[in-house]
LOTORZA-985843 format. One record per residue: residue number from 1; residue in one letter; x, y, z of N, C-alpha, C, CB in turn. Coordinates in steps of 0.2 Angstrom, whole numbers, always signed. Glycine has a CB too. Example, Ala and Ser with C-alpha at 12.3 -4.5 7.8 and 13.67 -1.06 7.14 Angstrom:
2
<pt 1, A, <+66, -28, +39>, <+62, -22, +39>, <+66, -16, +39>, <+57, -22, +45>>
<pt 2, S, <+64, -11, +35>, <+68, -5, +36>, <+64, +0, +39>, <+70, -3, +29>>
***
This chain:
185
<pt 1, X, <-80, +52, +145>, <-80, +56, +139>, <-84, +62, +140>, <-81, +52, +134>>
<pt 2, X, <-85, +66, +138>, <-86, +71, +137>, <-84, +77, +131>, <-84, +72, +142>>
<pt 3, X, <-90, +77, +128>, <-89, +80, +121>, <-87, +86, +121>, <-94, +80, +116>>
<pt 4, X, <-81, +89, +120>, <-79, +98, +122>, <-80, +102, +120>, <-74, +101, +122>>
<pt 5, X, <-86, +102, +114>, <-93, +105, +110>, <-101, +107, +113>, <-95, +101, +106>>
<pt 6, X, <-102, +98, +112>, <-112, +99, +117>, <-110, +98, +122>, <-120, +94, +115>>
<pt 7, X, <-105, +97, +125>, <-103, +94, +134>, <-109, +87, +135>, <-105, +104, +142>>
<pt 8, X, <-109, +83, +129>, <-112, +77, +129>, <-109, +71, +133>, <-111, +75, +122>>
<pt 9, X, <-111, +68, +136>, <-106, +62, +141>, <-105, +54, +136>, <-111, +59, +152>>
<pt 10, X, <-99, +53, +134>, <-104, +47, +129>, <-99, +43, +136>, <-101, +44, +117>>
<pt 11, X, <-94, +37, +132>, <-91, +34, +135>, <-83, +33, +129>, <-97, +28, +137>>
<pt 12, X, <-80, +31, +132>, <-73, +32, +128>, <-71, +24, +123>, <-64, +34, +137>>
<pt 13, X, <-75, +19, +127>, <-74, +15, +123>, <-76, +14, +114>, <-76, +11, +127>>
<pt 14, X, <-83, +20, +114>, <-87, +19, +111>, <-83, +25, +104>, <-96, +20, +115>>
<pt 15, X, <-80, +29, +107>, <-72, +30, +99>, <-67, +26, +99>, <-66, +36, +98>>
<pt 16, X, <-65, +18, +104>, <-60, +14, +100>, <-66, +8, +95>, <-56, +9, +108>>
<pt 17, X, <-71, +9, +98>, <-77, +4, +93>, <-73, +9, +85>, <-89, +7, +95>>
<pt 18, X, <-74, +15, +88>, <-76, +19, +80>, <-69, +20, +75>, <-80, +30, +81>>
<pt 19, X, <-64, +19, +78>, <-58, +16, +73>, <-58, +11, +69>, <-53, +15, +76>>
<pt 20, X, <-60, +7, +73>, <-59, -1, +71>, <-66, -4, +67>, <-56, -6, +80>>
<pt 21, X, <-70, -1, +67>, <-76, +0, +64>, <-74, +5, +56>, <-81, +5, +71>>
<pt 22, X, <-69, +8, +58>, <-69, +13, +50>, <-64, +8, +46>, <-67, +22, +51>>
<pt 23, X, <-59, +4, +50>, <-53, +2, +47>, <-60, -3, +43>, <-45, -3, +53>>
<pt 24, X, <-66, -9, +45>, <-65, -15, +43>, <-71, -9, +36>, <-68, -24, +50>>
<pt 25, X, <-76, -7, +36>, <-76, -3, +32>, <-73, +0, +28>, <-78, +0, +33>>
<pt 26, X, <-69, +4, +27>, <-63, +9, +23>, <-62, +1, +15>, <-50, +11, +30>>
<pt 27, X, <-63, +3, +9>, <-61, -2, +6>, <-53, -4, +7>, <-63, -2, -1>>
<pt 28, X, <-50, +3, +5>, <-42, +3, +3>, <-37, +1, +10>, <-40, +12, +0>>
<pt 29, X, <-42, +6, +18>, <-39, +2, +21>, <-38, -5, +25>, <-38, +4, +22>>
<pt 30, X, <-43, -9, +23>, <-44, -17, +25>, <-42, -18, +18>, <-52, -21, +28>>
<pt 31, X, <-41, -18, +16>, <-38, -20, +11>, <-30, -24, +9>, <-39, -15, +8>>
<pt 32, X, <-29, -15, +13>, <-22, -12, +16>, <-18, -19, +23>, <-25, -3, +21>>
<pt 33, X, <-24, -18, +29>, <-23, -22, +33>, <-23, -29, +33>, <-25, -21, +37>>
<pt 34, X, <-27, -31, +28>, <-24, -39, +25>, <-17, -42, +21>, <-29, -40, +20>>
<pt 35, X, <-18, -36, +20>, <-9, -38, +15>, <-4, -36, +18>, <-7, -34, +7>>
<pt 36, X, <-6, -30, +27>, <-1, -32, +31>, <+3, -39, +31>, <-4, -30, +38>>
<pt 37, X, <+13, -35, +35>, <+15, -41, +34>, <+17, -43, +41>, <+22, -42, +28>>
<pt 38, X, <+10, -47, +46>, <+12, -47, +51>, <+2, -51, +51>, <+16, -41, +55>>
<pt 39, X, <+2, -54, +55>, <-5, -58, +58>, <-11, -52, +61>, <-3, -63, +66>>
<pt 40, X, <-17, -54, +56>, <-23, -51, +59>, <-22, -45, +64>, <-26, -54, +63>>
<pt 41, X, <-21, -48, +72>, <-22, -46, +78>, <-17, -41, +78>, <-22, -50, +83>>
<pt 42, X, <-12, -39, +76>, <-5, -36, +75>, <-9, -31, +70>, <+2, -40, +73>>
<pt 43, X, <-11, -30, +65>, <-12, -28, +59>, <-18, -20, +60>, <-15, -35, +56>>
<pt 44, X, <-24, -27, +62>, <-29, -21, +64>, <-26, -15, +70>, <-36, -26, +67>>
<pt 45, X, <-21, -17, +74>, <-17, -12, +79>, <-13, -8, +76>, <-13, -15, +84>>
<pt 46, X, <-10, -10, +70>, <-7, -4, +68>, <-9, -1, +65>, <-3, -4, +67>>
<pt 47, X, <-17, -2, +60>, <-17, +2, +58>, <-22, +8, +62>, <-19, +0, +51>>
<pt 48, X, <-27, +5, +67>, <-28, +8, +72>, <-23, +14, +75>, <-29, +3, +75>>
<pt 49, X, <-20, +13, +76>, <-12, +18, +82>, <-10, +24, +75>, <-2, +10, +85>>
<pt 50, X, <-11, +18, +68>, <-10, +26, +62>, <-17, +31, +62>, <-10, +23, +52>>
<pt 51, X, <-23, +27, +63>, <-26, +32, +63>, <-29, +37, +70>, <-30, +30, +61>>
<pt 52, X, <-26, +35, +76>, <-26, +40, +79>, <-21, +42, +79>, <-27, +40, +84>>
<pt 53, X, <-13, +44, +78>, <-11, +47, +76>, <-11, +54, +68>, <-8, +45, +77>>
<pt 54, X, <-13, +50, +66>, <-18, +55, +60>, <-21, +56, +59>, <-21, +56, +57>>
<pt 55, X, <-25, +57, +63>, <-32, +61, +68>, <-34, +59, +64>, <-34, +69, +72>>
<pt 56, X, <-36, +53, +60>, <-41, +52, +59>, <-45, +50, +51>, <-43, +56, +62>>
<pt 57, X, <-37, +52, +50>, <-34, +56, +42>, <-34, +48, +36>, <-22, +62, +43>>
<pt 58, X, <-40, +44, +37>, <-41, +39, +33>, <-35, +39, +25>, <-51, +40, +30>>
<pt 59, X, <-37, +42, +23>, <-30, +44, +17>, <-24, +43, +16>, <-29, +48, +14>>
<pt 60, X, <-22, +49, +24>, <-13, +49, +28>, <-13, +41, +32>, <-12, +59, +36>>
<pt 61, X, <-18, +36, +33>, <-15, +30, +36>, <-15, +26, +30>, <-18, +25, +42>>
<pt 62, X, <-20, +26, +25>, <-18, +24, +18>, <-11, +24, +15>, <-21, +28, +13>>
<pt 63, X, <-11, +30, +13>, <-3, +32, +13>, <+0, +26, +16>, <-1, +39, +17>>
<pt 64, X, <+0, +28, +23>, <+9, +26, +26>, <+8, +17, +25>, <+10, +29, +37>>
<pt 65, X, <+1, +13, +26>, <+4, +10, +25>, <+3, +5, +18>, <+5, +7, +32>>
<pt 66, X, <+5, +8, +10>, <+4, +9, +5>, <+12, +9, +8>, <-1, +13, +1>>
<pt 67, X, <+15, +15, +7>, <+23, +15, +8>, <+27, +11, +12>, <+24, +20, +11>>
<pt 68, X, <+24, +6, +16>, <+28, +2, +18>, <+25, -6, +15>, <+29, +3, +28>>
<pt 69, X, <+21, -6, +17>, <+19, -12, +10>, <+25, -11, +0>, <+9, -8, +7>>
<pt 70, X, <+27, -4, +0>, <+34, -1, -5>, <+39, -3, -4>, <+35, +4, -5>>
<pt 71, X, <+39, -2, +1>, <+49, -2, +7>, <+49, -10, +5>, <+50, +0, +21>>
<pt 72, X, <+43, -14, +9>, <+43, -20, +11>, <+49, -22, +7>, <+37, -24, +10>>
<pt 73, X, <+44, -21, +0>, <+44, -23, -8>, <+48, -21, -12>, <+38, -22, -11>>
<pt 74, X, <+54, -16, -12>, <+58, -15, -14>, <+65, -18, -10>, <+58, -10, -15>>
<pt 75, X, <+63, -17, -3>, <+69, -22, +2>, <+72, -26, -1>, <+66, -26, +8>>
<pt 76, X, <+65, -30, -2>, <+65, -39, -2>, <+69, -40, -11>, <+54, -43, -2>>
<pt 77, X, <+66, -36, -16>, <+70, -31, -22>, <+78, -32, -21>, <+68, -22, -21>>
<pt 78, X, <+80, -27, -16>, <+88, -28, -15>, <+91, -32, -14>, <+90, -25, -12>>
<pt 79, X, <+86, -32, -12>, <+93, -40, -4>, <+92, -48, -11>, <+86, -44, +12>>
<pt 80, X, <+88, -49, -13>, <+89, -54, -17>, <+93, -58, -20>, <+88, -52, -20>>
<pt 81, X, <+93, -64, -18>, <+102, -65, -21>, <+103, -66, -26>, <+107, -70, -18>>
<pt 82, X, <+102, -64, -33>, <+102, -67, -40>, <+108, -64, -41>, <+97, -67, -44>>
<pt 83, X, <+114, -68, -46>, <+117, -65, -47>, <+117, -63, -57>, <+122, -69, -44>>
<pt 84, X, <+113, -62, -57>, <+109, -61, -66>, <+108, -56, -67>, <+101, -63, -68>>
<pt 85, X, <+107, -53, -60>, <+108, -43, -62>, <+110, -38, -54>, <+97, -39, -65>>
<pt 86, X, <+113, -34, -59>, <+118, -31, -59>, <+112, -24, -49>, <+121, -26, -70>>
<pt 87, X, <+116, -20, -51>, <+115, -19, -41>, <+111, -11, -47>, <+125, -17, -31>>
<pt 88, X, <+115, -9, -56>, <+112, -5, -60>, <+105, -7, -63>, <+115, -4, -65>>
<pt 89, X, <+105, -16, -63>, <+98, -16, -67>, <+95, -16, -64>, <+96, -20, -72>>
<pt 90, X, <+94, -18, -58>, <+91, -17, -51>, <+87, -11, -49>, <+97, -17, -46>>
<pt 91, X, <+92, -6, -51>, <+87, -1, -49>, <+84, +3, -57>, <+92, +6, -43>>
<pt 92, X, <+87, +0, -60>, <+80, +2, -67>, <+73, -4, -66>, <+84, +2, -79>>
<pt 93, X, <+76, -4, -67>, <+71, -9, -66>, <+66, -9, -59>, <+76, -16, -66>>
<pt 94, X, <+66, -8, -53>, <+64, -5, -48>, <+60, +2, -53>, <+71, -3, -44>>
<pt 95, X, <+63, +7, -52>, <+60, +15, -53>, <+55, +17, -61>, <+68, +19, -54>>
<pt 96, X, <+59, +10, -64>, <+52, +9, -71>, <+48, +6, -69>, <+54, +5, -77>>
<pt 97, X, <+49, +3, -64>, <+41, +3, -60>, <+37, +7, -55>, <+41, -3, -58>>
<pt 98, X, <+41, +9, -52>, <+38, +16, -47>, <+34, +23, -51>, <+45, +19, -43>>
<pt 99, X, <+39, +22, -56>, <+39, +28, -62>, <+31, +32, -63>, <+42, +23, -72>>
<pt 100, X, <+25, +26, -63>, <+20, +32, -62>, <+17, +31, -58>, <+16, +34, -67>>
<pt 101, X, <+19, +28, -52>, <+17, +27, -45>, <+19, +37, -42>, <+23, +19, -41>>
<pt 102, X, <+23, +37, -42>, <+29, +44, -43>, <+26, +49, -47>, <+36, +43, -46>>
<pt 103, X, <+24, +49, -53>, <+22, +54, -57>, <+12, +54, -54>, <+25, +50, -67>>
<pt 104, X, <+8, +47, -52>, <+4, +50, -50>, <+2, +54, -43>, <+2, +46, -52>>
<pt 105, X, <+9, +53, -36>, <+10, +55, -30>, <+12, +62, -34>, <+14, +50, -24>>
<pt 106, X, <+16, +64, -37>, <+14, +72, -39>, <+7, +77, -40>, <+16, +73, -45>>
<pt 107, X, <+5, +72, -45>, <+0, +75, -46>, <-6, +74, -40>, <-1, +73, -51>>
<pt 108, X, <-5, +70, -36>, <-9, +70, -28>, <-7, +75, -24>, <-7, +64, -24>>
<pt 109, X, <+0, +79, -26>, <+2, +84, -19>, <-5, +90, -25>, <+16, +88, -16>>
<pt 110, X, <-2, +89, -27>, <-1, +95, -32>, <-13, +99, -31>, <+2, +88, -45>>
<pt 111, X, <-15, +91, -30>, <-20, +92, -27>, <-23, +94, -23>, <-22, +89, -27>>
<pt 112, X, <-20, +89, -20>, <-26, +91, -11>, <-20, +100, -10>, <-23, +80, +0>>
<pt 113, X, <-14, +103, -14>, <-11, +108, -7>, <-17, +113, -12>, <+1, +113, -7>>
<pt 114, X, <-21, +114, -16>, <-26, +118, -17>, <-32, +115, -17>, <-27, +120, -22>>
<pt 115, X, <-32, +111, -15>, <-38, +110, -12>, <-36, +114, -3>, <-40, +101, -14>>
<pt 116, X, <-30, +113, -2>, <-31, +118, +4>, <-32, +126, +5>, <-27, +118, +6>>
<pt 117, X, <-30, +129, -2>, <-29, +136, -6>, <-37, +139, -9>, <-24, +135, -12>>
<pt 118, X, <-40, +132, -9>, <-45, +133, -13>, <-55, +136, -9>, <-45, +126, -17>>
<pt 119, X, <-57, +139, -10>, <-63, +139, -6>, <-69, +142, -7>, <-63, +141, -2>>
<pt 120, X, <-70, +142, -15>, <-75, +141, -21>, <-76, +132, -20>, <-70, +143, -30>>
<pt 121, X, <-83, +133, -16>, <-86, +129, -15>, <-85, +124, -23>, <-92, +131, -12>>
<pt 122, X, <-88, +125, -27>, <-92, +123, -36>, <-82, +119, -36>, <-96, +135, -44>>
<pt 123, X, <-78, +120, -38>, <-68, +121, -38>, <-71, +114, -30>, <-61, +134, -34>>
<pt 124, X, <-70, +117, -24>, <-69, +110, -19>, <-73, +103, -21>, <-71, +111, -11>>
<pt 125, X, <-77, +104, -27>, <-81, +97, -27>, <-79, +94, -30>, <-87, +95, -29>>
<pt 126, X, <-77, +100, -37>, <-71, +96, -42>, <-66, +95, -41>, <-70, +96, -46>>
<pt 127, X, <-63, +97, -37>, <-55, +91, -33>, <-56, +88, -28>, <-49, +92, -31>>
<pt 128, X, <-61, +89, -27>, <-65, +78, -22>, <-64, +74, -26>, <-75, +74, -19>>
<pt 129, X, <-69, +74, -29>, <-67, +72, -35>, <-63, +70, -38>, <-69, +74, -39>>
<pt 130, X, <-59, +71, -40>, <-51, +71, -42>, <-48, +70, -37>, <-48, +76, -44>>
<pt 131, X, <-48, +72, -32>, <-44, +67, -28>, <-46, +59, -26>, <-44, +70, -22>>
<pt 132, X, <-54, +58, -24>, <-55, +51, -25>, <-51, +46, -29>, <-61, +52, -29>>
<pt 133, X, <-53, +47, -37>, <-50, +45, -42>, <-44, +45, -46>, <-54, +47, -45>>
<pt 134, X, <-39, +48, -42>, <-33, +49, -41>, <-29, +45, -35>, <-32, +55, -40>>
<pt 135, X, <-33, +46, -34>, <-31, +40, -27>, <-30, +31, -27>, <-38, +42, -20>>
<pt 136, X, <-37, +32, -31>, <-39, +23, -33>, <-34, +21, -37>, <-46, +20, -38>>
<pt 137, X, <-32, +27, -46>, <-26, +27, -47>, <-19, +26, -44>, <-25, +30, -50>>
<pt 138, X, <-21, +28, -38>, <-13, +28, -35>, <-11, +19, -34>, <-13, +32, -26>>
<pt 139, X, <-19, +18, -31>, <-17, +11, -25>, <-14, +7, -30>, <-26, +6, -21>>
<pt 140, X, <-22, +10, -39>, <-20, +2, -43>, <-12, +2, -45>, <-26, +0, -52>>
<pt 141, X, <-9, +7, -47>, <-1, +11, -49>, <+6, +5, -46>, <-1, +19, -43>>
<pt 142, X, <+3, +7, -37>, <+4, +4, -32>, <+8, -4, -33>, <-3, +4, -29>>
<pt 143, X, <+2, -6, -33>, <-2, -15, -32>, <+7, -16, -40>, <-18, -17, -38>>
<pt 144, X, <+2, -14, -44>, <+1, -13, -52>, <+14, -16, -52>, <-5, +2, -56>>
<pt 145, X, <+18, -7, -47>, <+21, -5, -45>, <+27, -14, -45>, <+19, +0, -39>>
<pt 146, X, <+23, -15, -37>, <+23, -20, -35>, <+21, -28, -36>, <+20, -19, -31>>
<pt 147, X, <+19, -30, -41>, <+20, -33, -41>, <+23, -35, -52>, <+15, -35, -37>>
<pt 148, X, <+26, -30, -53>, <+31, -30, -58>, <+37, -32, -56>, <+32, -23, -60>>
<pt 149, X, <+37, -27, -52>, <+46, -31, -45>, <+46, -39, -44>, <+44, -28, -33>>
<pt 150, X, <+40, -44, -45>, <+41, -47, -42>, <+41, -51, -44>, <+40, -47, -39>>
<pt 151, X, <+36, -49, -51>, <+38, -54, -58>, <+44, -52, -59>, <+34, -53, -65>>
<pt 152, X, <+47, -50, -60>, <+55, -48, -62>, <+59, -49, -58>, <+56, -42, -64>>
<pt 153, X, <+56, -52, -51>, <+65, -54, -49>, <+63, -61, -47>, <+71, -48, -42>>
<pt 154, X, <+58, -67, -49>, <+58, -72, -52>, <+56, -74, -59>, <+57, -74, -49>>
<pt 155, X, <+58, -70, -63>, <+59, -73, -69>, <+66, -73, -70>, <+54, -70, -75>>
<pt 156, X, <+70, -71, -65>, <+76, -70, -68>, <+82, -75, -65>, <+78, -61, -67>>
<pt 157, X, <+83, -80, -72>, <+87, -85, -70>, <+82, -89, -71>, <+92, -84, -63>>
<pt 158, X, <+86, -94, -66>, <+82, -97, -66>, <+74, -99, -58>, <+86, -101, -68>>
<pt 159, X, <+76, -90, -55>, <+71, -91, -55>, <+63, -91, -59>, <+73, -90, -53>>
<pt 160, X, <+58, -94, -55>, <+54, -95, -63>, <+51, -98, -67>, <+55, -93, -66>>
<pt 161, X, <+56, -103, -66>, <+60, -107, -73>, <+57, -115, -71>, <+71, -105, -73>>
<pt 162, X, <+55, -119, -75>, <+53, -124, -74>, <+64, -130, -75>, <+45, -125, -79>>
<pt 163, X, <+62, -132, -71>, <+73, -134, -68>, <+73, -140, -73>, <+76, -137, -57>>
<pt 164, X, <+68, -144, -77>, <+71, -151, -80>, <+63, -152, -84>, <+74, -158, -73>>
<pt 165, X, <+64, -157, -88>, <+61, -157, -94>, <+53, -160, -92>, <+67, -162, -100>>
<pt 166, X, <+58, -166, -87>, <+53, -172, -83>, <+48, -170, -79>, <+58, -177, -79>>
<pt 167, X, <+42, -169, -82>, <+37, -166, -77>, <+35, -169, -72>, <+31, -163, -78>>
<pt 168, X, <+37, -174, -73>, <+37, -180, -65>, <+42, -179, -60>, <+38, -189, -66>>
<pt 169, X, <+45, -174, -62>, <+51, -172, -58>, <+53, -168, -58>, <+55, -173, -59>>
<pt 170, X, <+51, -163, -60>, <+51, -155, -63>, <+49, -148, -55>, <+42, -156, -68>>
<pt 171, X, <+52, -147, -53>, <+51, -141, -52>, <+52, -133, -52>, <+50, -142, -51>>
<pt 172, X, <+51, -129, -50>, <+50, -121, -51>, <+52, -120, -46>, <+42, -117, -52>>
<pt 173, X, <+54, -117, -45>, <+57, -111, -41>, <+54, -105, -41>, <+63, -109, -44>>
<pt 174, X, <+50, -103, -36>, <+49, -95, -35>, <+52, -92, -26>, <+39, -93, -36>>
<pt 175, X, <+54, -88, -23>, <+52, -80, -21>, <+47, -80, -19>, <+52, -75, -25>>
<pt 176, X, <+45, -81, -15>, <+39, -78, -10>, <+40, -74, -6>, <+36, -81, -6>>
<pt 177, X, <+48, -73, -4>, <+48, -66, +2>, <+45, -59, +2>, <+54, -64, +2>>
<pt 178, X, <+44, -60, +9>, <+37, -52, +10>, <+34, -50, +7>, <+39, -45, +10>>
<pt 179, X, <+29, -56, +6>, <+22, -60, +1>, <+19, -61, +5>, <+23, -67, -5>>
<pt 180, X, <+11, -58, +11>, <+9, -60, +10>, <+3, -68, +12>, <+12, -58, +7>>
<pt 181, X, <+0, -71, +16>, <-2, -79, +12>, <-6, -77, +8>, <-7, -85, +17>>
<pt 182, X, <-9, -75, +8>, <-14, -71, +2>, <-14, -70, -4>, <-15, -66, +1>>
<pt 183, X, <-7, -66, -4>, <-4, -65, -8>, <-2, -69, -15>, <+0, -63, -5>>
<pt 184, X, <-1, -76, -12>, <+5, -80, -12>, <+2, -84, -17>, <+9, -84, -4>>
<pt 185, X, <-9, -85, -17>, <-13, -90, -21>, <-11, -86, -25>, <-22, -91, -20>>
***
């Protein structure tokens, strides 16, 4: 492979290894790959393909993986067979949990657009710092929303409740559908 700018010759495997190094070293990306609902090899391959698809824009890859996880939790939530919640109640729980995520996402879109149209160096540095903080807050808000939805899913009716007063024979029903094994702990 030859660099189009400097004509330096290098092995194409270097670029391929670079993608995996980015996945391993980027904290947000590696955390999402661990939570991805597939085995380790397949999760890495998905992240690798997304890096190439998004031209190595890690933020877009993180956003895509977050969306996949969010969609998975919401699908699990709406498919759960519980007689204790109506569809309207599930909708309200879901939207209430996701409200902070949506607000942060809107703020992020505005800042990204401002960054795209700003040419002043000092302002660009400020925007980059705000974007970094906002992306961190967004990741935390998404995790909190998924946890809230999961918690609501397991606190309705018999879910999450001890079903017998005798501590030796009692059991607790918990729904782990859609969770990665590391999240079940």
